[in-house]
NUTORBA-939218 format. One line per field, with one value per residue (C-alpha): residue number from 1; residue in three letters; x, y, z. Coordinates in Angstrom, 1 decimal. Example, Ala and Ser with C-alpha at 12.3 -4.5 7.8 and 13.67 -1.06 7.14 Angstrom:
<recs>
nr (1,2)
rest (ALA,SER)
east (12.3,13.7)
north (-4.5,-1.1)
up (7.8,7.1)
</recs>
This chain:
<recs>
nr (1,2,3,4,5,6,7,8,9,10,11,12,13,14,15,16,17,18,19,20,21,22,23,24,25,26,27,28,29,30,31,32,33,34,35,36,37,38,39,40,41,42,43,44,45,46,47,48,49,50,51,52,53,54,55,56,57,58,59,60,61,62,63,64,65,66,67,68,69,70,71,72,73,74,75,76,77,78,79,80,81,82,83,84,85,86,87,88,89,90,91,92,93,94,95,96,97,98,99,100,101,102,103,104,105,106,107,108,109,110,111,112,113,114,115,116,117,118,119,120,121,122,123,124,125,126,127,128,129,130,131,132,133,134,135,136,137,138,139,140,141,142,143,144,145,146,147,148,149,150,151,152,153,154,155,156,157,158,159,160,161,162,163,164,165,166,167,168,169,170,171,172,173,174,175,176,177,178,179,180,181,182,183,184,185,186,187,188,189,190,191,192,193,194,195,196,197,198,199,200,201,202,203,204,205,206,207,208,209,210,211,212,213,214,215,216,217,218,219,220,221,222,223,224,225,226,227,228,229,230,231,232,233,234,235,236,237,238,239,240,241,242,243,244,245,246,247,248,249,250,251,252,253,254,255,256,257,258,259,260,261,262,263,264,265,266,267,268,269,270,271,272,273,274,275,276,277,278,279,280,281,282,283,284,285,286,287,288,289,290,291,292,293,294,295,296,297,298,299,300,301,302,303,304,305,306,307,308,309,310,311,312,313,314,315,316,317,318,319,320,321,322,323,324,325,326,327,328,329,330,331,332,333,334,335,336,337,338,339,340,341,342,343,344,345,346,347,348,349,350,351,352,353,354,355,356,357,358,359,360,361,362,363,364,365,366,367,368,369,370,371,372,373,374,375,376,377,378,379,380,381,382,383,384,385,386,387,388,389,390,391,392,393,394,395,396,397,398,399,400,401,402,403,404,405,406,407,408,409,410,411,412,413,414,415,416,417,418,419,420,421,422,423,424,425,426,427,428,429,430,431,432,433,434,435,436,437,438,439,440,441,442,443,444,445,446,447,448,449,450,451,452,453,454,455,456,457,458,459,460,461,462,463,464,465,466,467,468,469,470,471,472,473,474,475,476,477,478,479,480,481)
rest (MET,ILE,LEU,SER,LEU,LEU,TYR,GLN,THR,PRO,GLU,ALA,LEU,GLY,GLU,SER,ALA,SER,ILE,TYR,ASP,LEU,SER,VAL,ASP,LYS,THR,VAL,LYS,ARG,ILE,CYS,LYS,SER,SER,ARG,ARG,CYS,ASP,TYR,PHE,LEU,LYS,ILE,LEU,GLN,SER,PRO,LEU,ARG,LYS,THR,GLU,ASN,ILE,GLU,TYR,ARG,ARG,GLU,ILE,ILE,ALA,ASP,PHE,GLU,ASN,ASN,GLU,ASN,LEU,ALA,GLU,GLN,LEU,ARG,LEU,ALA,VAL,THR,ARG,TYR,ASP,LYS,LEU,LYS,SER,ASP,TRP,LEU,GLU,MET,LYS,SER,GLY,ALA,SER,VAL,SER,SER,PHE,ASP,VAL,SER,ASN,ASP,VAL,LEU,LEU,GLU,GLN,VAL,TYR,SER,SER,LEU,LYS,VAL,THR,ALA,MET,PHE,PRO,ASN,THR,VAL,VAL,SER,LEU,TYR,ARG,THR,ILE,SER,ASP,VAL,LEU,SER,GLY,ALA,GLU,ILE,LYS,SER,ARG,GLY,LEU,SER,GLY,ILE,LYS,LYS,HIS,CYS,ASP,ASN,MET,LEU,GLU,ASN,GLU,TYR,PHE,SER,ASP,VAL,CYS,LYS,VAL,ALA,SER,ASN,PHE,LEU,TYR,ASN,SER,ALA,LYS,ASP,TYR,ASP,PHE,GLU,ILE,ILE,ALA,SER,PHE,ASP,ASP,CYS,LEU,CYS,SER,ILE,GLU,PRO,SER,VAL,CYS,GLY,ILE,ASN,PRO,TYR,ARG,PRO,LYS,LYS,LYS,ASN,SER,PHE,PHE,GLY,LEU,LYS,ARG,SER,LYS,ASP,GLU,LYS,HIS,PRO,HIS,SER,LEU,ASN,SER,SER,SER,SER,ASP,GLU,ALA,LYS,GLY,ILE,LEU,CYS,GLN,ALA,LEU,ILE,HIS,THR,ASP,GLU,LEU,LEU,TYR,LYS,ILE,THR,GLU,SER,VAL,TYR,GLU,SER,LEU,TYR,GLY,ILE,SER,TYR,GLU,MET,ASP,PHE,TYR,LEU,VAL,ALA,LEU,ASP,ILE,CYS,ASP,PHE,ILE,LYS,ASN,THR,GLY,TYR,GLU,TYR,CYS,TYR,PRO,THR,LEU,THR,ASP,GLU,PRO,VAL,LEU,CYS,ALA,ASN,GLY,LEU,ARG,ASP,ILE,TYR,LEU,ALA,SER,ASP,GLU,GLU,THR,PRO,VAL,VAL,PHE,PRO,VAL,ASP,VAL,SER,MET,ARG,SER,GLU,LYS,SER,SER,LEU,ILE,VAL,THR,GLY,GLY,ASN,GLY,SER,GLY,LYS,THR,THR,PHE,LEU,ARG,ALA,VAL,GLY,ALA,LEU,GLN,LEU,PHE,ALA,GLN,ALA,GLY,LEU,PRO,THR,LEU,CYS,LYS,ASP,ALA,ILE,ILE,SER,ALA,ARG,SER,GLY,ILE,PHE,THR,HIS,PHE,SER,SER,LYS,GLU,GLU,GLU,PHE,ARG,GLN,ASN,ASP,ARG,SER,GLY,ARG,PHE,GLU,SER,GLU,VAL,SER,LYS,VAL,ALA,GLN,ILE,ILE,ASN,SER,VAL,THR,PRO,ASN,SER,LEU,ILE,LEU,LEU,ASN,GLU,THR,PHE,GLN,THR,THR,SER,TYR,ARG,GLU,GLY,SER,ASP,ALA,ILE,ILE,ASN,ILE,LEU,LYS,ALA,LEU,SER,LYS,ILE,GLY,ALA,GLN,TYR,ILE,PHE,VAL,THR,HIS,LEU,PRO,GLY,VAL,ALA,LEU,ALA,LEU,SER,GLY,GLU,ALA,LYS,SER,LEU,SER,ALA,GLN,CYS,GLU,ASN,GLY,ARG,PHE,LYS,ILE,LYS)
east (108.7,105.3,104.9,101.8,100.6,98.2,100.5,104.1,104.3,101.9,99.5,96.5,93.8,91.1,87.5,84.6,81.2,80.1,80.1,76.4,75.2,77.3,76.1,79.7,78.7,76.1,78.6,81.3,78.8,77.6,81.2,82.6,80.4,82.4,80.5,83.4,85.9,83.5,83.0,86.8,87.3,84.6,86.1,89.4,87.6,86.0,89.5,90.9,94.6,96.1,99.7,100.6,103.3,100.8,98.4,101.2,102.3,98.9,98.9,102.3,101.0,97.9,100.1,102.2,99.2,97.7,101.0,101.5,98.7,97.6,100.2,97.4,95.7,99.0,100.1,96.7,96.9,100.4,99.7,96.3,98.3,100.7,97.9,96.1,99.3,99.0,95.4,96.2,99.2,97.3,94.6,97.3,99.0,95.7,95.8,99.3,99.1,101.0,98.8,98.3,97.6,100.2,101.6,104.7,107.8,107.7,104.2,105.2,108.3,106.1,103.6,106.3,108.1,104.8,104.1,107.7,107.2,104.2,106.0,109.0,106.8,106.1,109.5,110.2,106.7,107.3,110.5,108.7,106.0,108.7,110.2,106.8,106.0,109.5,109.1,105.7,107.2,110.4,108.4,107.0,108.3,107.5,108.4,106.3,107.9,105.2,105.7,109.5,109.6,107.7,110.1,113.2,111.9,111.3,114.7,116.4,114.7,115.6,119.3,119.1,121.7,120.0,116.6,118.3,119.8,116.4,115.0,117.9,117.2,113.5,114.3,115.7,112.2,110.2,110.8,111.5,110.9,112.7,114.2,116.2,118.3,120.8,120.1,122.9,121.3,122.9,121.4,122.2,121.4,120.6,121.7,119.2,120.4,117.1,117.6,117.2,116.1,117.5,117.9,119.0,122.4,123.0,121.2,122.9,121.8,121.2,124.0,123.4,125.7,126.5,123.9,125.1,123.4,121.5,123.5,126.8,126.1,128.5,128.6,128.5,125.3,124.7,127.5,126.4,127.8,126.2,125.0,123.8,120.2,117.8,114.6,116.5,117.9,116.7,113.3,114.8,116.8,113.8,112.0,114.9,114.9,111.1,111.7,114.5,112.4,109.4,111.8,112.9,109.3,108.4,111.6,111.0,107.4,108.3,111.1,109.1,106.0,108.0,109.2,105.8,104.0,105.9,103.8,100.6,97.5,98.6,95.9,93.3,95.0,94.9,91.1,91.4,93.5,91.4,88.3,90.5,91.4,87.8,87.1,90.0,88.7,85.2,86.3,88.3,85.4,83.0,84.8,84.8,88.0,89.7,92.8,94.7,94.3,97.3,98.0,98.7,99.1,96.9,93.1,92.1,89.4,89.3,88.1,87.3,84.9,83.8,81.2,79.2,80.5,77.3,75.3,78.0,77.6,73.9,73.2,69.9,71.7,72.7,75.0,76.5,77.1,80.3,80.5,83.4,84.1,86.6,87.4,90.8,91.1,89.8,87.0,85.9,83.1,80.2,76.4,74.5,70.9,68.3,65.0,64.2,65.8,68.3,71.3,72.3,72.6,74.4,76.9,77.5,77.7,80.3,82.5,82.3,83.3,86.1,87.6,87.1,88.6,91.5,92.5,92.3,94.8,92.3,91.6,88.7,86.1,87.2,89.4,91.8,91.8,93.9,93.0,94.4,94.1,91.4,91.6,88.0,85.2,81.7,78.2,74.7,72.0,68.4,66.7,63.5,60.3,59.9,63.5,63.1,59.9,61.6,64.8,64.1,61.6,62.5,61.3,62.8,64.2,65.6,67.3,68.9,70.2,71.7,73.5,74.8,76.0,78.0,79.7,80.6,82.1,84.3,85.3,88.9,90.7,90.9,87.9,85.4,81.7,79.0,75.4,72.4,69.1,70.0,67.1,64.6,62.2,61.3,60.0,61.9,62.9,64.0,65.9,67.6,68.8,70.1,72.1,73.5,74.9,76.3,78.0,79.6,80.9,82.5,84.3,85.7,87.1,88.9,86.8,85.4,81.8,79.4,75.8,73.1,69.7,66.5,66.7,68.1,68.3,71.1,73.4,72.6,73.3,76.7,77.7,80.8,82.3,81.0,80.7,77.1,76.3,73.1,72.1,70.1,68.8,68.7,67.5,68.0,71.6,72.6,74.8,76.3,76.9)
north (94.5,95.8,97.3,97.1,98.6,95.7,92.7,92.4,88.9,87.3,84.8,82.6,84.7,83.3,83.2,84.9,86.1,86.8,90.6,90.8,88.2,89.9,93.4,94.5,96.3,98.4,99.0,100.3,102.5,104.0,104.9,106.0,108.2,107.7,104.9,104.4,103.9,101.6,99.4,98.9,98.4,95.7,94.0,93.6,92.5,89.6,88.1,87.7,87.5,84.2,85.1,86.6,88.8,90.4,91.2,92.8,94.6,96.4,97.1,98.9,101.1,102.0,103.0,105.2,107.0,107.4,108.8,111.3,113.7,114.4,111.8,109.6,112.4,113.9,110.4,109.8,113.0,112.2,108.6,109.6,112.0,109.1,106.7,109.2,110.0,107.1,107.7,111.4,110.4,107.9,110.5,112.9,110.1,109.3,112.9,112.4,109.0,108.0,107.6,104.1,105.4,106.0,109.5,111.3,110.9,114.6,114.2,110.9,112.5,115.3,112.8,110.6,113.5,114.8,111.3,111.2,114.6,113.2,110.1,112.2,113.8,110.4,109.5,113.1,113.3,109.9,111.2,114.4,112.3,110.0,113.1,114.3,110.9,110.7,114.3,113.4,110.4,112.2,114.7,112.1,109.7,106.4,103.0,100.6,98.3,99.3,103.0,102.7,100.4,102.9,105.7,103.6,102.6,106.3,107.3,104.5,105.5,109.1,108.0,105.4,106.3,104.3,105.8,109.2,108.6,107.7,111.0,112.9,111.3,112.0,115.7,116.1,115.6,117.8,121.0,122.2,119.9,117.4,120.1,121.4,118.3,116.1,112.5,109.9,106.7,103.2,100.5,97.4,97.1,94.2,93.5,96.0,98.7,98.5,99.4,96.8,98.0,101.5,103.2,106.6,106.6,110.4,113.7,117.0,120.5,120.9,122.4,123.0,120.8,120.3,117.9,114.5,112.0,109.5,110.5,109.1,105.5,102.9,100.1,96.3,94.6,93.9,96.3,98.9,102.4,105.7,108.2,111.8,112.4,115.3,116.7,118.1,114.8,112.9,111.3,107.8,109.0,110.6,107.2,105.6,108.4,107.9,104.2,105.0,107.6,105.2,102.7,105.3,106.2,102.6,102.0,105.1,104.0,100.4,101.4,104.1,101.8,99.1,101.6,103.2,99.9,99.3,101.8,101.8,101.1,102.5,105.1,102.3,100.7,104.1,103.9,100.8,102.7,105.8,103.7,101.8,105.1,106.1,102.8,103.4,106.8,105.5,102.6,105.0,107.5,104.8,104.8,101.0,99.0,97.9,96.0,94.4,90.7,88.5,86.2,82.5,79.4,77.3,77.0,79.5,82.2,83.8,87.3,89.1,92.1,91.6,94.0,94.0,96.9,96.9,97.8,100.3,102.1,102.4,105.9,104.6,101.9,103.6,100.9,97.7,95.0,92.9,89.1,86.6,83.9,81.0,78.4,76.9,73.7,71.9,70.4,73.6,74.5,76.2,75.7,78.7,78.2,80.7,82.2,85.1,88.4,86.6,88.0,84.9,86.7,89.7,87.3,85.6,88.8,90.2,87.1,87.2,90.9,90.2,87.6,89.6,92.8,91.0,89.2,92.5,94.1,96.2,96.9,95.1,96.1,94.0,94.2,91.5,88.7,85.9,84.4,82.3,83.4,81.3,79.6,80.6,82.4,81.2,82.2,81.2,83.3,82.2,84.9,86.7,85.4,88.6,88.5,84.9,85.6,88.4,86.5,82.8,80.9,77.4,76.1,77.8,74.6,73.5,76.9,76.6,73.1,74.3,77.2,75.0,72.5,75.2,76.0,72.4,72.0,75.1,74.4,73.4,72.6,75.7,77.3,79.2,78.6,80.7,79.4,81.3,79.3,77.1,74.7,76.4,76.5,72.8,70.4,70.1,66.5,67.1,70.2,68.7,65.6,67.6,70.1,67.5,65.5,68.6,69.8,66.4,66.5,70.0,68.6,65.8,68.2,70.1,73.2,75.1,76.3,78.4,77.4,79.5,77.9,77.6,73.8,72.5,68.9,69.8,70.8,67.6,65.4,67.0,67.4,65.2,67.4,71.0,73.3,74.3,77.9,79.7,83.2,85.1,88.6,89.6,93.0,94.3,93.0,90.2,87.4,84.3,81.6)
up (90.6,91.5,95.0,97.1,100.4,100.9,100.6,101.5,100.0,97.5,99.0,98.2,99.8,102.0,101.0,102.6,101.3,104.8,104.9,104.1,106.6,109.3,108.3,107.9,104.7,106.6,109.4,107.0,105.2,108.4,109.3,105.9,103.7,100.4,98.6,96.2,98.9,100.9,97.8,97.4,101.1,101.2,98.2,100.0,103.2,101.3,100.7,104.2,104.6,105.7,106.2,109.5,108.0,105.6,108.5,110.5,107.3,107.1,110.9,110.6,107.8,109.7,112.7,110.5,109.1,112.6,114.0,111.2,110.8,107.2,105.8,104.4,102.5,101.2,100.0,98.4,96.4,95.2,94.1,92.6,90.3,89.6,88.7,86.5,84.6,82.2,81.2,80.6,78.6,76.5,75.8,74.5,72.6,70.8,69.4,68.1,66.5,63.4,60.3,59.0,55.5,52.8,53.3,52.1,54.2,55.0,56.6,58.2,59.8,61.2,62.7,64.1,65.8,67.2,68.7,70.1,71.8,73.7,74.6,75.8,78.5,80.1,81.7,82.9,84.5,86.2,87.7,88.9,90.7,92.2,93.7,95.0,96.7,98.2,99.6,101.1,102.9,103.9,105.8,108.1,110.7,109.0,110.5,108.4,105.9,103.3,103.3,103.8,100.8,98.6,99.7,99.0,95.6,94.6,95.9,94.0,90.8,91.2,91.6,88.8,86.1,83.4,83.8,84.1,80.7,79.4,80.7,79.1,75.7,76.1,76.9,73.4,71.9,74.3,72.3,68.8,65.8,63.6,61.4,64.4,64.7,63.0,63.9,63.8,62.6,62.7,60.5,58.6,54.8,52.6,49.1,47.7,50.2,52.1,55.8,58.5,62.0,61.9,65.2,66.6,68.2,68.5,68.4,67.6,66.8,63.1,61.0,57.3,55.2,51.5,50.1,49.1,46.9,49.0,52.1,50.7,51.7,50.3,52.8,52.5,53.6,57.3,58.3,60.9,60.8,62.0,59.5,60.0,58.8,59.1,57.7,54.7,53.7,50.6,50.6,51.0,53.9,55.6,55.3,57.2,59.8,60.3,61.0,63.5,65.3,65.5,67.1,69.6,70.3,71.1,73.1,75.3,76.0,76.9,79.2,81.0,81.2,82.9,85.4,85.9,86.5,89.7,91.6,89.6,91.6,94.9,94.8,94.9,97.9,99.6,99.5,101.8,104.3,104.3,105.3,107.8,109.4,109.6,111.3,113.7,114.6,115.1,117.4,119.5,119.8,121.0,124.4,124.4,124.7,121.5,120.4,117.6,118.3,119.0,116.0,116.4,114.1,116.4,115.6,118.2,118.5,121.9,122.9,126.1,126.2,122.6,121.3,118.1,116.0,113.9,117.0,118.1,114.8,115.3,116.8,118.3,120.3,123.6,124.9,123.6,126.2,126.0,125.7,125.8,123.4,123.7,121.0,121.8,119.8,116.8,118.9,120.6,118.2,119.9,119.9,121.3,122.2,123.3,122.5,120.2,121.4,123.6,121.7,119.7,116.4,117.9,119.4,116.1,114.2,116.7,116.4,112.6,112.4,114.9,112.6,109.4,110.8,112.4,109.2,107.4,109.7,111.5,115.2,116.8,119.4,122.3,125.4,124.1,121.7,120.2,116.8,114.0,110.4,108.9,105.5,104.9,106.7,105.8,107.0,106.6,108.2,107.7,105.6,106.7,105.0,103.0,101.8,100.8,98.8,96.8,96.0,95.7,93.6,95.0,98.3,101.3,102.9,99.5,99.1,102.6,101.7,98.5,100.2,103.0,100.4,98.7,102.0,102.7,99.3,99.9,103.5,104.3,107.6,109.8,108.2,110.4,109.8,111.4,111.1,112.3,112.8,109.8,108.8,111.0,108.0,108.1,110.8,114.1,113.4,109.8,110.6,113.7,111.9,108.9,110.9,113.2,110.3,108.7,111.9,112.4,108.8,109.5,112.5,110.5,108.0,110.8,110.6,113.6,113.7,115.8,115.4,117.1,117.3,119.3,118.9,122.2,121.0,118.6,121.5,123.4,120.4,119.8,123.5,122.9,120.2,120.7,123.7,124.5,125.5,126.4,125.3,127.9,128.4,132.0,133.1,129.5,129.4,127.0,128.3,126.8,129.4)
</recs>
């Protein structure tokens, strides 16, 4: 079982390539200064959660980190050491590899035992890190299912008798050398007295004994009995001992790796939460109202006092005015009209960030909100002329048509589509006809959309299936009516 702090249960994640259109990438990088953490956070943000239980799972973990000062950083340090363990171990292992060339059994035994000593460090170090992670979490008041699950797993492994036995076996190989032990070997033998799958079944301190010829073996084929071998045994016996120790080396590694993998990768997930905590701190420090939206299965997107977090993160913006949005049924798509500088794009960007943040389990910059987890979040923002010239060799209208076609092919029921001045690059008639047909098609699919435009005819043509709003700027204040 592999544990995760991002997902309580596996799910088919939603689809969104909208973070760039919505300037979420710029917002996050203004708030968090670690580019590595930002990149991972944005990668997770591009795959919105669809299951309510996973969204609430993340919210609980964020609450635990917020309520326990320094817990996130302490846990990050512990799990980073845990994740780094395997790479460090493999590096050490590469310096103690067993030769693939023909060597004497004496040399092979020395190589095998050196490899085994490195492998033996792995399970004991895993146990040590389980104890460290458990201690970190024990020192905090945690309530989330995620952190409680990590602690419970660590405690269970610390008490696991089978893994404890593995660690005890491994401890025999941490010190000394092969010559310091007698190894009890059990094996089957064929008609030619060649060993078949020899394995170690006992380890005892070495006691000199009277030499026997070929370790006194007189057994019938396929019969398994333990025999005591050591570095002073005959050359044939050393060969069997090498095979048995190689088998022990492989077995210790496989068992420990299967245990280790259960928590591997948590340090990367902690990068998400460290950025999330930076965002939480930023939102609180804005002085604006914020909330965790109420989640519902109905196709709803409603928010009161919604503010654009991109503008809020801009130090040169003195105040960000709130707007309201209400989309309460499948047929409550919105068409927002208005002139340049009326706040249409700001409104669209605020709604998109609200949906993305809410589905990531993050707080949002609004007084209150109720949303459904969307199967997909799609955007199309008409590019600036200079951006178009740099990035596209085809005609500008043809490029827009291609991008919108990609969206339509990906849309599913309960998707949210945000369109900003789409098809403004062609004639009024051609652009209006094209976007009207597309918006009608989106409605038939069962998706909801918000289309902002300076083309008033579109709102009139779709008055029966979409609500029309007007973006205005009055006395320096943006309003959506």
